[in-house]
N, C-alpha and C positions, 0 to 999 in steps of 0.2 A: 297575748301572743295567740296564734292559731294553732294549738297545738293538734288536733285532728288532723289537720294538713299536713304537718310536719312527719307525722306518722304513718298518713296514707303516703306519704311520698318516700318514705323510708321501707315500706312495706313493697312499695312497686319497684325499688333498688334492690331488695332483697329477692323479691322474684326474678329479677334480670338475672343475679347470680345464681340463683337456684337454677335457671337455665343454661346459664353458662358452665355450671359444675357438670352439666350432663355430657360436656363434649369429652373431658377426660375420662369420664365413665365409660362412655362409647369406644375410646381408643384402647383402654383397659379391656374392654371386652372382646374387641377385634384381635388382640395379640394376647388373647387368655390370659391374662395378668389377673392376680388376688386383689389387688389394690383397688380395681374397678368399681367393688362392691363400697366401699368407702366413699367414693365421690357420690354415688348412687343413694347412700344414706344421706349424706350431708346436703344434697340436692334436695331430697324430700324433706329435710328439716327447714332448709332454706325456703322452699316453696310453700311449707305450710306457715310458718311465721309469716312469710310476706303475704299469703292470702288471708289471715287472721287480722294484719294491719289494713288491708287493703277492701274487707268485706263491706263497708259502709264509707260511701263517698261522703267527705263533708259538704255541707251547704254553701259555706264561706271559702271560697276558693284562692282567695287573695294571700299574695305572700310578699312580705316586704323583708328590707334587709335584716332584721333581727331573726326572722323566720329563716332566710336563707344561711344564715353562718350557723344556725342551731341545725338544718338538714345537712350541711355540709361536715360539721364535727361528729353528728352521731352517725352518718352515713359511714364514714371512715372506721370509727368505733364497730359499728356492725359488720361493715365489710371484713374487717380483719378477724373479729371472733368467728364470723362464719366462714370464713375463708380457711380458717384453721381447722374447722373440723375433721377434715379428711386426713390429717397429720396426726390426730390423737388416737 
């Protein structure tokens, strides 16, 4: 199994989620709500974790069905965990 490619894609997905979390942070900032800072912190954590996973691009970029299943499962788990961070 190509673990480096799996973690690279998970990191890329986390970076997308971190960028998407900046939208509610912007909305909270516009409406002067205190909850906006929670989204900024969570977005920073997401972007940091995603950047750590995508620093080194793997040499072998081939993905087969096994990797696809693992990527799908781990991305759902990672998105659930990191998506819940602003609510803590």
